[in-house]
C-alpha positions as CSV (number, residue, x, y, z in Angstrom):
1,M,14.2,-12.0,0.2
2,H,14.5,-9.0,2.5
3,A,13.7,-9.2,6.2
4,L,10.0,-8.7,7.0
5,S,9.0,-8.5,3.4
6,L,6.6,-11.5,3.4
7,L,4.5,-12.5,6.4
8,S,1.9,-15.1,7.1
9,L,-0.8,-13.2,9.0
10,Q,-2.5,-14.8,12.0
11,A,-5.9,-13.1,11.6
12,P,-9.0,-13.6,9.5
13,Y,-9.1,-11.9,6.1
14,L,-11.6,-9.1,6.7
15,D,-12.0,-7.5,3.3
16,T,-14.8,-9.4,1.6
17,A,-14.9,-7.5,-1.7
18,A,-12.9,-4.9,-3.6
19,D,-16.0,-2.6,-3.7
20,Q,-16.0,-2.4,0.1
21,L,-12.7,-0.5,0.3
22,C,-12.7,3.1,1.4
23,F,-10.0,5.8,1.1
24,S,-8.8,8.4,3.7
25,L,-6.0,10.8,4.3
26,D,-7.2,11.8,7.7
27,L,-7.3,8.7,9.9
28,T,-4.9,8.0,12.8
29,E,-3.4,4.6,13.3
30,R,-5.8,1.7,13.0
31,P,-5.1,-1.7,14.7
32,A,-2.3,-3.3,12.6
33,L,-1.5,-6.9,12.0
34,A,2.0,-6.0,10.9
35,E,4.1,-2.9,10.6
36,R,7.4,-2.0,9.1
37,E,9.3,1.3,9.3
38,V,12.0,2.1,6.8
39,L,14.2,5.0,5.7
40,V,14.0,5.6,2.0
41,G,16.3,8.3,0.7
42,G,16.4,9.8,4.2
43,V,12.6,9.8,4.6
44,R,10.9,7.7,7.3
45,V,8.0,5.6,5.9
46,R,5.7,3.4,8.0
47,M,3.9,0.7,6.2
48,R,1.1,-1.0,8.1
49,L,-1.1,-4.0,7.2
50,L,-4.5,-3.9,8.7
51,G,-7.1,-6.6,9.1
52,A,-8.8,-4.6,6.4
53,S,-6.0,-3.6,4.1
54,H,-3.2,-0.9,4.6
55,Q,-2.0,2.4,5.9
56,V,1.2,4.3,4.8
57,F,2.5,7.1,6.9
58,V,5.2,9.5,5.5
59,G,5.6,13.1,6.6
60,P,2.1,14.8,6.6
61,V,0.6,11.9,4.6
62,R,-1.6,9.3,6.4
63,E,-3.0,7.2,3.6
64,T,-5.5,4.5,4.5
65,V,-7.2,2.1,2.1
66,A,-9.4,-0.2,4.0
67,C,-12.9,-1.5,4.8
68,L,-14.1,1.2,7.2
69,P,-17.5,0.8,8.9
70,G,-19.6,3.9,8.2
71,A,-17.3,5.4,5.6
72,A,-18.2,6.1,2.0
73,R,-17.2,3.1,-0.1
74,G,-15.0,3.3,-3.2
75,L,-11.5,4.5,-4.1
76,P,-10.9,7.6,-6.2
77,P,-9.6,6.6,-9.6
78,R,-7.3,9.6,-9.2
79,L,-6.7,12.2,-6.5
80,T,-4.1,15.0,-6.4
81,R,-3.7,17.3,-3.4
82,Q,-1.1,19.4,-1.6
83,Q,0.1,17.7,1.6
84,G,2.6,19.9,3.5
85,D,5.5,20.7,1.2
86,C,4.7,17.9,-1.2
87,T,2.3,17.1,-4.0
88,Y,0.4,13.9,-3.3
89,D,-0.9,11.9,-6.2
90,F,-3.0,8.7,-5.8
91,S,-4.5,6.4,-8.3
92,A,-6.4,3.1,-8.0
93,T,-7.7,0.5,-10.4
94,T,-9.6,-2.7,-9.9
95,A,-9.2,-5.7,-12.3
96,R,-11.4,-8.8,-12.4
97,L,-9.3,-11.7,-13.8
98,D,-10.0,-15.3,-14.8
99,P,-8.5,-17.8,-12.4
100,F,-5.3,-18.4,-14.4
101,E,-4.6,-14.6,-14.8
102,F,-5.4,-14.0,-11.2
103,S,-3.0,-16.6,-9.9
104,A,-0.2,-15.3,-12.3
105,Q,-0.8,-11.7,-11.0
106,V,-0.7,-12.7,-7.4
107,A,2.5,-14.6,-8.0
108,D,3.9,-11.4,-9.6
109,V,2.9,-9.3,-6.6
110,L,4.5,-11.7,-4.2
111,G,7.7,-11.7,-6.3
112,R,7.8,-7.9,-6.4
113,A,7.3,-7.6,-2.7
114,A,9.9,-10.3,-2.0
115,D,12.5,-8.6,-4.3
116,A,11.9,-5.0,-3.1
117,E,14.2,-3.5,-0.5
118,H,11.3,-1.6,1.2
119,S,8.2,-3.7,1.3
120,L,5.6,-5.3,3.5
121,C,3.4,-8.2,2.3
122,G,0.9,-10.2,4.2
123,V,-0.8,-13.5,3.2
124,F,-4.0,-14.1,5.0
125,P,-5.0,-17.5,6.3
126,G,-7.5,-19.5,4.2
127,S,-6.0,-18.7,0.8
128,P,-2.4,-18.3,-0.3
129,E,-3.8,-15.8,-2.9
130,A,-5.4,-13.5,-0.3
131,V,-2.7,-10.9,-0.1
132,T,-2.1,-7.3,0.8
133,A,1.3,-5.8,-0.3
134,V,3.0,-2.5,-0.1
135,V,6.3,-1.6,-2.0
136,V,8.0,1.7,-1.5
137,E,10.6,3.4,-3.8
138,A,12.4,6.7,-4.0
139,S,13.8,8.5,-7.0
140,D,17.6,8.9,-7.5
141,E,17.2,12.7,-7.6
142,A,17.5,14.6,-4.4
143,V,16.5,18.0,-3.1
144,E,18.1,19.9,-0.2
145,A,15.7,20.3,2.7
146,S,16.4,20.9,6.4
147,G,20.1,20.6,5.8
148,K,20.0,17.2,4.2
149,A,19.3,15.7,0.8
150,L,15.9,14.1,0.5
151,P,14.4,12.4,-2.6
152,T,12.4,14.6,-4.9
153,R,10.0,11.8,-5.4
154,L,8.8,9.0,-3.2
155,S,6.3,6.4,-4.4
156,W,4.6,3.3,-3.3
157,R,2.4,0.7,-4.8
158,T,-0.1,-1.5,-3.1
159,W,-2.1,-4.6,-4.1
160,H,-5.1,-6.1,-2.4
161,T,-6.2,-9.4,-3.8
162,Y,-9.6,-11.1,-3.5
163,P,-9.4,-14.7,-4.6
164,Q,-13.1,-15.4,-4.0
165,D,-14.0,-13.2,-7.0
166,G,-10.7,-12.9,-8.9
167,Q,-10.3,-9.2,-8.2
168,I,-7.1,-7.3,-7.6
169,V,-7.1,-3.6,-6.4
170,S,-3.9,-1.8,-7.3
171,T,-2.9,1.6,-6.1
172,H,0.0,3.9,-6.9
173,T,0.9,6.9,-4.9
174,T,3.7,9.5,-5.5
175,L,4.9,12.3,-3.2
176,E,6.9,15.0,-5.0
177,A,8.8,17.7,-3.1
178,R,7.9,21.3,-4.2
């Protein structure tokens, strides 16, 4: 297991249901329960676990998926936008699973986070299956930018699990250099 990849969070689990999640690319830092900054292919990535889900900051991108008071609820199934010199592509799905499938999927998420070089995963008190996880990866290809080779593609996946109703929200984001 990599350092800081799996944490027991010392805060109440604030997300009450998957349908309460909101999406933003415009928010500044929210109060974080845990944070990890990594260099992935020469790119600085900040993963942040909130009391209400996650934030990922990389270059011009400030992705937030969280329960946000007063914000429009719901995640876009797909969103593509230009962010600085990159193309940002986000997708989200929500699955409702029976208890056995849910437990198996949560175990898979925990394993993926533990095995990944660049991850941050928090387990909330009250249920070992109340999890928020972020895993970041870079492509092997590189592009020359600012005098150094940077990955042409950076991606991250997140999972937000809701044991009380057997739901898992999965997101996948890619940034591709233009």
